LUMDREN-942370 format. One record per residue: y, x, z of N, C-alpha, C, O in turn; residue in one letter. Coordinates in pm, 1 decimal. Atoms other than C-alpha are relative to their C-alpha. Example, Ala and Ser with C-alpha at 12.3 -4.5 7.8 and 13.67 -1.06 7.14 Angstrom:
BEGIN
+----------+----------+----------+----------+----------+----------+----------+----------+----------+----------+----------+----------+---------+
:      nc2 :      nc1 :      nc3 :     cac2 :     cac1 :     cac3 :      cc2 :      cc1 :      cc3 :      oc2 :      oc1 :      oc3 : residuo :
+----------+----------+----------+----------+----------+----------+----------+----------+----------+----------+----------+----------+---------+
:   -119.0 :     89.0 :      0.0 :   -450.0 :   1230.0 :    780.0 :    120.0 :     90.0 :      0.0 :    118.1 :    193.6 :     66.5 :       A :
:   -119.0 :    -82.0 :     -6.0 :   -106.0 :   1367.0 :    714.0 :    109.0 :    -77.0 :     73.0 :    219.8 :    -26.1 :     89.9 :       S :
+----------+----------+----------+----------+----------+----------+----------+----------+----------+----------+----------+----------+---------+
% end
This chain:
BEGIN
+----------+----------+----------+----------+----------+----------+----------+----------+----------+----------+----------+----------+---------+
:      nc2 :      nc1 :      nc3 :     cac2 :     cac1 :     cac3 :      cc2 :      cc1 :      cc3 :      oc2 :      oc1 :      oc3 : residuo :
+----------+----------+----------+----------+----------+----------+----------+----------+----------+----------+----------+----------+---------+
:    -59.2 :     72.8 :    -58.1 :   5251.3 :   -386.0 :   7673.3 :      4.9 :     61.5 :    159.8 :     78.0 :     -5.3 :    233.0 :       M :
:      1.6 :    -54.0 :   -131.6 :   5204.7 :   -183.0 :   8013.4 :    146.8 :    118.6 :    -27.1 :    224.1 :    151.3 :     63.0 :       E :
:   -151.9 :    -39.1 :    -48.3 :   5512.5 :     24.3 :   7884.6 :     81.6 :    -69.0 :     -0.8 :    182.0 :    -23.9 :     54.2 :       N :
:   -122.1 :     88.5 :      8.7 :   5727.0 :   -249.6 :   7828.7 :      4.2 :    -58.7 :    157.2 :    116.5 :    -87.9 :    198.4 :       N :
:     15.4 :     28.1 :   -124.8 :   5628.2 :   -351.7 :   8181.0 :     64.5 :     85.3 :     84.0 :    154.1 :     49.4 :    160.4 :       I :
:    -97.6 :    -71.5 :    -75.5 :   5729.7 :    -30.8 :   8325.4 :    130.0 :     61.0 :     -9.5 :    189.4 :    120.1 :     80.8 :       Q :
:   -153.9 :     -1.9 :     39.8 :   6063.0 :      6.5 :   8124.2 :     34.0 :    -76.9 :    109.2 :    103.8 :    -37.4 :    202.5 :       Q :
:   -106.1 :    123.7 :    -63.9 :   6139.7 :   -336.2 :   8283.1 :     15.2 :     39.5 :    123.1 :    126.2 :     23.6 :    173.8 :       S :
:    -24.1 :    -26.0 :   -161.7 :   6056.3 :   -200.9 :   8657.2 :     76.5 :    144.8 :     -6.0 :    131.6 :    153.4 :    103.8 :       N :
:    -74.3 :    -71.2 :    -24.0 :   6238.8 :    141.1 :   8594.3 :    158.1 :    -39.4 :    -17.7 :    251.5 :      8.3 :     46.9 :       N :
:   -174.5 :     63.2 :     11.6 :   6578.7 :    -67.7 :   8453.7 :     31.9 :    -82.5 :    168.6 :    136.2 :    -63.7 :    231.2 :       T :
:    -16.4 :     56.7 :   -130.0 :   6526.2 :   -286.3 :   8795.4 :     43.9 :    119.1 :     74.6 :    162.8 :    134.5 :    102.4 :       E :
:    -50.1 :    -73.6 :    -88.0 :   6518.2 :      1.8 :   8995.7 :    121.8 :     91.8 :     22.2 :    162.2 :    151.6 :    122.0 :       N :
:   -136.1 :    -63.3 :     21.6 :   6827.2 :    146.8 :   8852.4 :     93.3 :    -58.6 :     52.5 :    175.2 :    -14.1 :    132.9 :       I :
:    -97.8 :    108.0 :    -47.5 :   7006.6 :   -153.3 :   8895.5 :     -7.3 :    -23.2 :    162.5 :     93.6 :    -37.0 :    231.6 :       K :
:    -16.5 :    -31.4 :   -138.8 :   6889.0 :   -147.1 :   9244.8 :     73.0 :    102.0 :     76.1 :    140.4 :     79.8 :    176.6 :       E :
:    -71.9 :   -133.4 :    -57.2 :   7015.3 :    198.8 :   9323.5 :    123.8 :     21.6 :    -27.3 :    160.8 :    136.8 :     -4.9 :       K :
:   -160.2 :     14.5 :     17.8 :   7379.8 :    130.8 :   9235.7 :     53.8 :    -89.9 :    110.8 :     58.1 :   -212.7 :    118.9 :       T :
:    -47.6 :     66.3 :   -121.2 :   7519.4 :     66.9 :   9547.2 :    149.4 :   -130.8 :    -36.2 :    232.3 :   -110.2 :   -124.8 :       P :
:    -72.3 :     91.2 :     15.5 :   7742.0 :   -246.3 :   9561.7 :    170.2 :     59.2 :     28.1 :    259.1 :      5.2 :    -37.7 :       I :
:   -153.4 :    -70.1 :      0.2 :   8096.3 :    -24.1 :   9672.4 :    -29.2 :     84.2 :   -151.9 :     74.7 :    150.1 :   -149.7 :       T :
:      9.1 :    -43.6 :    140.5 :   8017.2 :    129.5 :   9303.2 :     25.3 :   -107.2 :   -116.1 :    100.9 :   -106.3 :   -213.3 :       M :
:    -40.3 :    144.3 :     90.7 :   7992.2 :   -212.2 :   9143.5 :    175.2 :    -37.1 :     61.6 :    240.3 :   -107.7 :    -15.4 :       R :
:    -76.9 :     82.4 :    -47.5 :   8276.3 :   -311.7 :   9310.9 :    180.6 :     94.2 :    -73.7 :    288.4 :     49.8 :   -113.3 :       V :
:    -85.1 :    -64.7 :     68.0 :   8486.7 :    -20.7 :   9184.9 :     -8.6 :     -3.1 :   -134.0 :     97.9 :     24.1 :   -189.6 :       F :
:     -4.7 :     -1.8 :    117.8 :   8364.8 :    -53.2 :   8840.9 :     77.0 :   -159.8 :    -72.7 :    117.4 :   -185.1 :   -186.2 :       Q :
:    -48.4 :    125.8 :     69.2 :   8483.2 :   -436.2 :   8849.0 :    151.8 :     85.0 :     53.9 :    223.8 :    100.8 :    -44.7 :       V :
:   -160.7 :    -15.6 :     -0.1 :   8836.6 :   -299.5 :   8984.3 :     58.9 :    121.3 :    -97.2 :    180.3 :    140.0 :   -106.1 :       L :
:    -21.8 :    -62.4 :    131.1 :   8838.3 :    -50.0 :   8697.4 :     24.2 :   -119.7 :   -118.6 :    132.3 :   -134.0 :   -175.8 :       I :
:    -40.4 :    119.8 :    122.4 :   8821.7 :   -345.8 :   8438.5 :     74.7 :    -64.7 :      3.3 :    109.5 :   -123.6 :    -99.0 :       I :
:    -70.4 :    109.5 :    -29.2 :   9043.1 :   -545.6 :   8620.5 :    135.2 :     97.0 :    -43.0 :    209.9 :     54.3 :   -131.0 :       I :
:   -130.4 :    -62.6 :     33.4 :   9330.6 :   -284.9 :   8594.1 :    -23.2 :     40.8 :   -141.3 :     83.7 :     69.1 :   -195.4 :       N :
:      7.8 :      8.9 :    147.1 :   9218.5 :   -243.0 :   8244.1 :     78.9 :   -144.0 :    -55.1 :    179.1 :   -141.1 :   -126.5 :       A :
:    -14.9 :    126.7 :     38.4 :   9266.3 :   -600.5 :   8184.2 :    123.1 :    -17.1 :    -28.1 :    176.1 :    -38.4 :   -137.2 :       A :
:   -133.0 :    -19.3 :    -36.7 :   9590.6 :   -582.6 :   8351.6 :    109.3 :     71.5 :    -46.6 :    222.8 :     28.4 :    -26.0 :       I :
:    -39.8 :    -54.2 :     71.5 :   9711.0 :   -301.4 :   8143.5 :      3.0 :    -55.0 :   -131.4 :    103.2 :    -33.8 :   -199.7 :       W :
:      1.3 :     34.7 :    104.3 :   9632.1 :   -448.8 :   7868.3 :     64.8 :   -124.6 :    -17.5 :    119.5 :   -137.8 :   -127.0 :       F :
:    -92.4 :     76.7 :      9.1 :   9798.5 :   -755.0 :   7928.9 :    183.3 :     -2.3 :      6.4 :    270.5 :    -78.0 :    -36.2 :       V :
:   -125.9 :    -41.0 :    -32.4 :  10104.9 :   -609.0 :   8033.3 :     55.1 :     58.1 :   -155.7 :    168.6 :     45.3 :   -201.6 :       F :
:    -53.9 :    -38.7 :    126.5 :  10088.7 :   -441.3 :   7683.8 :     38.0 :    -88.7 :    -91.4 :    132.6 :    -62.3 :   -165.6 :       G :
:     -4.6 :    125.8 :     72.5 :  10052.8 :   -793.1 :   7509.9 :    124.5 :    -49.1 :     34.8 :    183.6 :   -111.1 :    -53.5 :       I :
:    -85.8 :     75.7 :    -28.9 :  10339.1 :   -900.0 :   7724.2 :    165.1 :     73.8 :    -40.6 :    278.4 :     30.6 :    -61.5 :       L :
:   -135.2 :    -74.0 :     59.6 :  10570.3 :   -615.9 :   7628.5 :     -4.9 :    -16.2 :   -145.3 :     98.9 :    -69.9 :   -183.6 :       A :
:    -39.4 :     33.3 :    135.7 :  10541.3 :   -645.0 :   7272.6 :     22.8 :   -157.6 :    -31.0 :     70.6 :   -185.8 :   -140.9 :       L :
:    -41.1 :    123.2 :     24.8 :  10577.1 :  -1018.8 :   7297.7 :    129.2 :    -12.1 :     67.7 :    147.1 :   -130.4 :     96.5 :       L :
:    -89.1 :      4.1 :   -115.3 :  10895.2 :   -959.0 :   7518.8 :    117.2 :    -91.7 :    -80.5 :    150.6 :   -186.0 :     -8.9 :       G :
:    -61.6 :     96.7 :     79.8 :  11115.9 :  -1146.2 :   7282.7 :    153.9 :     72.3 :     -9.5 :    256.1 :      5.1 :      4.2 :       G :
:   -143.8 :    -11.3 :    -10.0 :  11415.3 :   -927.7 :   7259.7 :     32.5 :     40.0 :   -129.3 :    -50.7 :     87.8 :   -206.4 :       T :
:    -60.2 :     -1.4 :    174.1 :  11630.8 :   -904.2 :   6927.7 :     85.0 :    156.5 :    -22.0 :    132.4 :    200.7 :   -126.6 :       T :
:    -98.3 :   -120.4 :      5.5 :  11813.4 :   -561.7 :   7043.7 :   -140.2 :    125.8 :   -102.8 :   -244.9 :    177.8 :    -64.4 :       N :
:     89.1 :   -104.9 :     14.6 :  11657.5 :   -328.5 :   6792.1 :    -70.2 :    155.8 :     81.4 :   -186.7 :    195.2 :     86.9 :       P :
:     61.5 :   -104.8 :    -99.3 :  11634.8 :    -16.6 :   7019.7 :    -73.7 :     -6.7 :    114.1 :   -130.4 :     89.9 :    165.2 :       D :
:     50.9 :     41.4 :    -86.4 :  11509.2 :   -233.7 :   7282.8 :   -181.9 :    -15.8 :    -69.4 :   -287.1 :     30.9 :    -25.8 :       Q :
:    144.8 :     17.4 :     30.5 :  11214.4 :   -361.8 :   7048.7 :    -74.3 :    130.2 :    -14.5 :   -182.0 :    148.9 :     42.0 :       V :
:     90.0 :   -183.0 :     -8.0 :  11112.3 :     46.8 :   6961.2 :     -1.7 :     41.3 :    131.9 :    -82.9 :    133.8 :    129.2 :       S :
:     18.6 :    -42.5 :   -125.5 :  11128.9 :    120.2 :   7326.0 :   -111.9 :    -98.4 :     33.5 :   -213.8 :    -34.1 :     58.6 :       I :
:     93.8 :     45.5 :    -37.7 :  10901.3 :   -170.4 :   7408.3 :   -124.8 :      7.8 :    -62.0 :   -226.0 :     -1.0 :      7.5 :       M :
:    115.4 :    -47.0 :     70.4 :  10651.7 :    -96.1 :   7120.6 :    -66.0 :    149.8 :     36.5 :   -179.8 :    177.4 :     -1.5 :       R :
:     42.9 :   -107.3 :    -42.4 :  10623.1 :    253.9 :   7275.3 :    -64.7 :    -25.3 :    133.5 :   -154.2 :     46.1 :    178.8 :       R :
:     19.9 :     -5.8 :   -171.5 :  10588.7 :    129.1 :   7640.7 :   -163.2 :    -92.0 :    -49.4 :   -262.6 :    -39.8 :      1.0 :       L :
:     88.0 :     92.6 :     65.1 :  10318.0 :   -141.4 :   7464.5 :    -91.0 :    116.5 :    -17.0 :   -175.0 :    126.4 :     72.4 :       S :
:    115.4 :   -103.9 :     50.3 :  10108.5 :    156.6 :   7317.4 :    -44.7 :     85.2 :    129.5 :   -164.4 :    110.8 :    142.1 :       L :
:     28.8 :    -43.3 :   -105.1 :  10122.6 :    327.6 :   7643.6 :    -91.5 :    -63.0 :     75.0 :   -192.1 :     -9.6 :    121.8 :       L :
:     55.3 :     72.5 :    -90.0 :  10014.1 :     57.4 :   7823.7 :   -147.5 :    -83.4 :    -48.2 :   -204.1 :   -155.8 :     33.7 :       M :
:     96.3 :      9.2 :     60.9 :   9712.3 :    -15.7 :   7566.4 :    -75.6 :    110.9 :      5.3 :   -198.5 :    109.0 :      0.0 :       F :
:     76.2 :   -127.8 :     -7.7 :   9641.9 :    341.7 :   7591.9 :    -70.3 :     19.2 :    127.4 :   -180.8 :     73.4 :    131.7 :       G :
:     29.8 :    -18.5 :   -118.6 :   9618.3 :    325.7 :   7966.9 :   -124.1 :    -84.8 :     25.4 :   -215.4 :    -45.7 :     98.1 :       D :
:    109.9 :     68.9 :      6.8 :   9384.4 :     32.9 :   7911.6 :   -119.1 :     75.5 :    -53.7 :   -222.8 :     56.8 :      9.8 :       A :
:     99.1 :    -51.5 :     71.6 :   9160.7 :    223.8 :   7705.0 :    -50.5 :    116.0 :     88.5 :   -166.0 :    154.7 :     70.6 :       A :
:     19.2 :   -120.0 :    -33.5 :   9145.0 :    500.9 :   7893.0 :    -86.0 :    -42.4 :    125.7 :   -194.4 :     13.1 :    143.4 :       I :
:     86.2 :     94.5 :   -126.7 :   9011.0 :    281.9 :   8219.9 :   -113.9 :    -10.8 :    -79.8 :   -202.9 :     69.7 :    -52.3 :       L :
:     91.8 :     23.3 :     48.6 :   8783.1 :    166.7 :   7996.1 :   -128.2 :     96.5 :    -22.8 :   -242.4 :     75.0 :     17.8 :       I :
:     27.4 :   -150.9 :     11.8 :   8668.9 :    514.4 :   7894.2 :    -61.9 :     21.0 :    153.4 :   -181.5 :     48.1 :    164.4 :       F :
:     33.8 :    -42.8 :   -119.0 :   8645.9 :    566.9 :   8268.5 :   -104.2 :   -118.6 :     45.1 :   -189.1 :    -57.6 :    110.1 :       I :
:     99.8 :     93.5 :    -32.2 :   8417.2 :    259.8 :   8344.7 :   -169.1 :     38.5 :    -89.4 :   -283.7 :     25.9 :    -46.3 :       F :
:    103.3 :      7.9 :     77.1 :   8188.9 :    333.3 :   8059.3 :    -66.2 :    178.9 :     66.6 :   -188.3 :    193.5 :     73.2 :       R :
:     35.9 :    -73.5 :    -83.5 :   8168.8 :    689.1 :   8246.7 :   -106.8 :    -14.4 :    115.7 :   -220.2 :     28.3 :    137.6 :       G :
:    100.1 :     54.0 :   -128.1 :   8043.8 :    548.7 :   8546.6 :    -95.9 :    -52.8 :     -4.4 :   -182.3 :    -38.6 :     82.2 :       T :
:    175.4 :     53.5 :     27.7 :   7756.8 :    345.5 :   8384.2 :    -86.3 :     83.8 :    -19.8 :   -206.0 :     74.2 :      7.6 :       V :
:    112.5 :   -109.6 :     72.4 :   7639.8 :    668.7 :   8219.5 :     24.3 :    140.3 :     88.0 :     -3.4 :    253.6 :     48.7 :       K :
:     34.8 :    -56.3 :   -107.8 :   7676.8 :    836.1 :   8519.7 :     49.3 :    159.8 :    -41.7 :    -18.0 :    257.9 :    -10.2 :       K :
:    -25.1 :   -113.4 :     25.5 :   7873.7 :   1117.4 :   8380.0 :    132.0 :     95.1 :    108.4 :    250.6 :     73.5 :    133.2 :       Q :
:    -96.4 :   -123.7 :   -105.7 :   8032.7 :   1412.2 :   8622.5 :    163.2 :    -22.2 :    -28.3 :    226.5 :    -69.2 :     66.2 :       N :
:   -131.9 :     22.5 :    -24.2 :   8392.6 :   1394.4 :   8509.1 :     73.7 :   -119.8 :     36.3 :    196.7 :   -119.2 :     38.3 :       W :
:    -72.5 :    128.1 :    -20.9 :   8463.5 :   1034.1 :   8597.7 :     68.5 :    -17.4 :    132.6 :    137.2 :   -117.8 :    151.0 :       T :
:    -36.6 :     -9.6 :    -99.9 :   8554.5 :   1117.6 :   8924.3 :    143.3 :     19.0 :      2.3 :    227.7 :    -65.0 :     33.3 :       Y :
:   -130.0 :    -68.2 :     39.0 :   8850.5 :   1353.4 :   8842.6 :     92.2 :    -68.7 :    -75.6 :    212.5 :    -44.7 :    -66.2 :       T :
:    -61.0 :     24.2 :    118.6 :   8939.4 :   1142.1 :   8543.0 :     50.0 :   -115.3 :     83.5 :    171.8 :   -133.0 :     84.7 :       G :
:    -59.9 :    141.6 :    -85.8 :   8970.2 :    802.2 :   8784.0 :     84.8 :     35.2 :     84.6 :    177.9 :    -44.5 :     96.1 :       A :
:   -105.7 :    -90.4 :    -87.7 :   9164.7 :   1021.5 :   9023.7 :    107.3 :    -23.3 :    -45.0 :    183.8 :   -111.6 :     -6.1 :       L :
:   -125.1 :    -50.7 :     45.4 :   9419.6 :   1147.0 :   8822.1 :     42.3 :   -156.2 :   -100.0 :    163.8 :   -176.1 :   -101.1 :       I :
:    -33.5 :    128.7 :     22.2 :   9439.7 :    791.4 :   8647.0 :     73.7 :   -111.5 :     55.8 :    174.2 :   -177.7 :     30.0 :       V :
:    -56.1 :     65.1 :   -134.1 :   9493.8 :    620.3 :   8909.1 :    120.9 :     56.0 :     84.6 :    210.6 :    -23.4 :    112.7 :       L :
:   -102.5 :    -62.1 :    -83.9 :   9722.8 :    819.3 :   9104.0 :    151.7 :    -15.0 :   -103.3 :    262.0 :    -54.9 :    -66.2 :       I :
:    -95.6 :      4.3 :     85.2 :   9936.2 :    838.3 :   8803.9 :     72.5 :   -150.6 :    -66.4 :    190.9 :   -171.5 :    -92.9 :       I :
:    -59.4 :    118.0 :    -61.9 :   9950.4 :    479.3 :   8785.1 :     86.8 :    -68.6 :     81.4 :    178.1 :   -146.9 :     55.0 :       N :
:    -74.1 :     63.6 :   -124.9 :  10058.5 :    398.1 :   9116.4 :    138.7 :     39.2 :      2.1 :    242.0 :    -24.3 :     23.4 :       I :
:   -137.3 :    -57.8 :     40.3 :  10303.8 :    652.6 :   9042.4 :    110.1 :    -32.2 :    -24.7 :    212.7 :    -26.0 :     43.2 :       F :
:    -89.0 :     27.1 :     61.2 :  10470.2 :    531.1 :   8783.2 :     25.5 :   -141.9 :     12.6 :    115.0 :   -200.5 :    -48.2 :       L :
:    -30.7 :    177.1 :    -10.9 :  10448.9 :    160.9 :   8883.6 :    143.0 :     -2.7 :    121.4 :    246.4 :    -69.3 :    119.1 :       S :
:   -114.5 :      9.4 :    -84.1 :  10641.4 :    281.2 :   9216.8 :    141.9 :     55.8 :    -37.3 :    235.3 :     43.0 :     41.9 :       V :
:   -108.8 :    -59.7 :     20.0 :  10905.6 :    452.0 :   9051.5 :     68.9 :    -96.4 :   -135.4 :    176.5 :    -61.0 :   -183.7 :       T :
:    -40.9 :    139.9 :     80.8 :  10966.3 :    133.9 :   8799.8 :    114.2 :    -66.4 :     77.1 :    159.4 :    -22.1 :    182.7 :       D :
:    -80.9 :    130.0 :    -52.2 :  11201.9 :   -168.0 :   8869.7 :   -136.3 :    -66.8 :     87.5 :   -256.3 :    -75.6 :     61.7 :       E :
:    165.4 :     36.3 :    -88.1 :  10976.3 :   -307.7 :   9148.0 :    -17.1 :   -176.9 :    -29.0 :     75.4 :   -248.2 :     10.0 :       F :
:    -10.3 :    107.0 :    -23.7 :  10885.6 :   -636.6 :   9094.9 :   -178.0 :    -79.9 :     -9.2 :   -266.4 :      5.3 :     -1.5 :       G :
:    111.2 :     52.6 :    -12.4 :  10560.7 :   -872.1 :   9087.7 :    -99.5 :     42.4 :    -82.1 :   -219.0 :     42.7 :    -52.4 :       V :
:    127.7 :    -34.8 :     41.1 :  10401.5 :   -743.6 :   8816.7 :    -70.5 :    159.0 :     42.8 :   -186.3 :    199.2 :     31.3 :       A :
:     31.7 :   -144.9 :    -19.9 :  10441.7 :   -362.3 :   8940.4 :    -72.4 :    -35.9 :    147.9 :   -158.4 :     48.8 :    171.8 :       D :
:    102.7 :     19.1 :   -124.4 :  10275.2 :   -500.4 :   9299.3 :   -141.4 :    -47.7 :    -42.8 :   -238.4 :    -24.7 :     29.4 :       F :
:    107.7 :     18.7 :      5.1 :  10014.8 :   -632.3 :   9135.3 :    -60.9 :    118.9 :   -108.9 :   -180.9 :    113.3 :   -135.9 :       I :
:     75.6 :   -128.3 :     49.9 :   9943.0 :   -303.2 :   8929.3 :    -16.3 :    106.2 :    103.5 :   -108.5 :    185.0 :     82.0 :       A :
:    -20.8 :    -69.4 :   -125.2 :  10018.2 :   -109.6 :   9265.6 :   -118.1 :    -53.6 :     62.5 :   -203.8 :     28.4 :     95.4 :       I :
:     95.0 :     43.2 :    -80.4 :   9781.1 :   -347.2 :   9434.7 :   -169.3 :     17.8 :    -74.2 :   -267.9 :     54.9 :    -10.6 :       F :
:    122.4 :    -51.5 :     66.4 :   9490.6 :   -304.4 :   9189.2 :    -46.8 :    127.1 :     -8.0 :   -158.8 :    172.2 :     15.8 :       A :
:     44.0 :   -199.7 :     -8.1 :   9533.3 :     91.4 :   9140.4 :    -50.1 :     15.1 :    141.6 :   -162.9 :     62.5 :    154.8 :       S :
:     43.3 :    -54.8 :    -92.6 :   9522.2 :    120.7 :   9504.5 :   -125.7 :    -29.6 :     48.4 :   -190.9 :     59.9 :    102.1 :       L :
:    120.3 :     35.3 :    -18.8 :   9213.5 :   -103.3 :   9556.5 :   -101.8 :    118.3 :    -41.8 :   -189.0 :    160.3 :     34.3 :       A :
:     83.7 :    -31.8 :     89.9 :   9049.4 :     93.4 :   9298.1 :     -0.1 :    176.4 :     35.4 :    -91.2 :    257.7 :     19.3 :       A :
:      3.1 :   -151.3 :    -73.2 :   9159.4 :    437.0 :   9450.2 :    -70.6 :     18.8 :    127.2 :   -128.3 :    121.7 :    162.6 :       L :
:     82.0 :      4.4 :   -125.4 :   9019.2 :    320.7 :   9780.4 :   -127.6 :     23.1 :    -13.5 :   -178.6 :    123.3 :     36.7 :       I :
:    106.9 :    -14.6 :     36.8 :   8701.0 :    251.4 :   9646.7 :    -58.3 :    123.1 :    -85.1 :   -179.0 :    147.4 :    -83.2 :       M :
:     22.4 :   -145.5 :     61.6 :   8692.7 :    581.1 :   9440.4 :    -30.0 :     98.5 :     80.3 :   -122.5 :    178.1 :     64.1 :       L :
:      6.9 :   -127.4 :   -121.1 :   8741.8 :    804.1 :   9740.3 :   -121.3 :    -76.7 :     98.2 :   -185.3 :     -5.8 :    175.7 :       M :
:    151.5 :     81.2 :    -66.3 :   8452.1 :    554.8 :   9899.8 :   -105.8 :     92.1 :    -52.5 :   -161.6 :    185.3 :      5.4 :       T :
:    111.3 :    -66.1 :     69.9 :   8216.9 :    662.4 :   9641.7 :      2.6 :    122.4 :    -27.6 :    -67.9 :    163.2 :   -120.0 :       N :
:     26.5 :   -128.7 :     57.8 :   8283.3 :   1010.9 :   9637.2 :   -110.1 :     98.6 :    -36.4 :   -111.8 :    177.9 :   -130.5 :       K :
:     96.3 :    -16.2 :     21.5 :   7934.3 :   1092.5 :   9726.0 :    -95.6 :     -1.5 :    -97.1 :   -163.1 :     96.4 :   -128.9 :       S :
:     24.2 :     68.3 :    106.4 :   7805.1 :    883.7 :   9461.5 :     17.3 :     85.6 :   -148.3 :    -70.5 :    120.1 :   -227.4 :       I :
:     17.2 :    -70.2 :    115.6 :   7973.5 :   1062.2 :   9191.5 :     12.2 :    160.4 :     28.2 :     25.6 :    224.2 :    -76.2 :       F :
:     92.3 :   -127.0 :    -14.5 :   7891.6 :   1428.0 :   9353.4 :   -170.5 :    -31.8 :    -39.8 :   -247.3 :     57.1 :    -76.4 :       D :
:    176.5 :     45.9 :     66.2 :   7521.9 :   1265.2 :   9256.9 :     19.3 :     45.0 :   -151.2 :    -42.3 :    137.7 :   -203.8 :       S :
:     -0.8 :      3.3 :    164.0 :   7636.1 :   1227.6 :   8880.9 :      3.5 :    168.6 :    -44.0 :    -10.4 :    195.7 :   -163.2 :       F :
:    -15.8 :   -152.1 :     64.3 :   7668.5 :   1624.3 :   8841.3 :   -148.3 :     88.3 :     40.1 :   -191.7 :    192.0 :    -10.1 :       K :
:    136.6 :    -35.1 :     22.1 :   7326.8 :   1661.2 :   8970.1 :   -105.7 :    -74.8 :   -103.2 :   -222.4 :    -37.1 :   -113.8 :       K :
:    108.9 :     45.7 :     65.2 :   7164.7 :   1436.0 :   8731.0 :     84.2 :     22.4 :   -163.9 :    203.4 :     47.4 :   -181.7 :       T :
:    -18.9 :    -58.4 :    106.1 :   7146.4 :   1495.6 :   8344.3 :    116.4 :   -125.5 :    -77.6 :     94.8 :   -246.6 :    -72.5 :       K :
:    -85.7 :     75.3 :     96.6 :   7434.8 :   1339.6 :   8121.4 :    -44.0 :    -21.1 :   -145.6 :     28.1 :    -83.4 :   -223.5 :       T :
+----------+----------+----------+----------+----------+----------+----------+----------+----------+----------+----------+----------+---------+
% end
């Protein structure tokens, strides 16, 4: 019984130690993953009948689903406090921003850039938290 009480107290202490800025970053990563997942579905349902475009849209949707999966993997790494997450998130977010800017610019690109920039700002804000991941066991 006492062991269960200690475990619940430890869980509460862990939750209290996670700063709000880190929680915001995690939410932004999930939002980014959701955006890319939705874009992947929309690319698959694009409605084109040109066989060459269908093939290209399938490949693009696979890339979008892959991006969403990588972002979920980064989210998981932040929850488990793995030390690779800062570098991984930095690389993925910069690539997402760069590719969104170099594409034809529209509302979807604006949404993707805004979400990625917000996550990138929160990532940089939380640099010291990510540095502390290196000091903890993974």
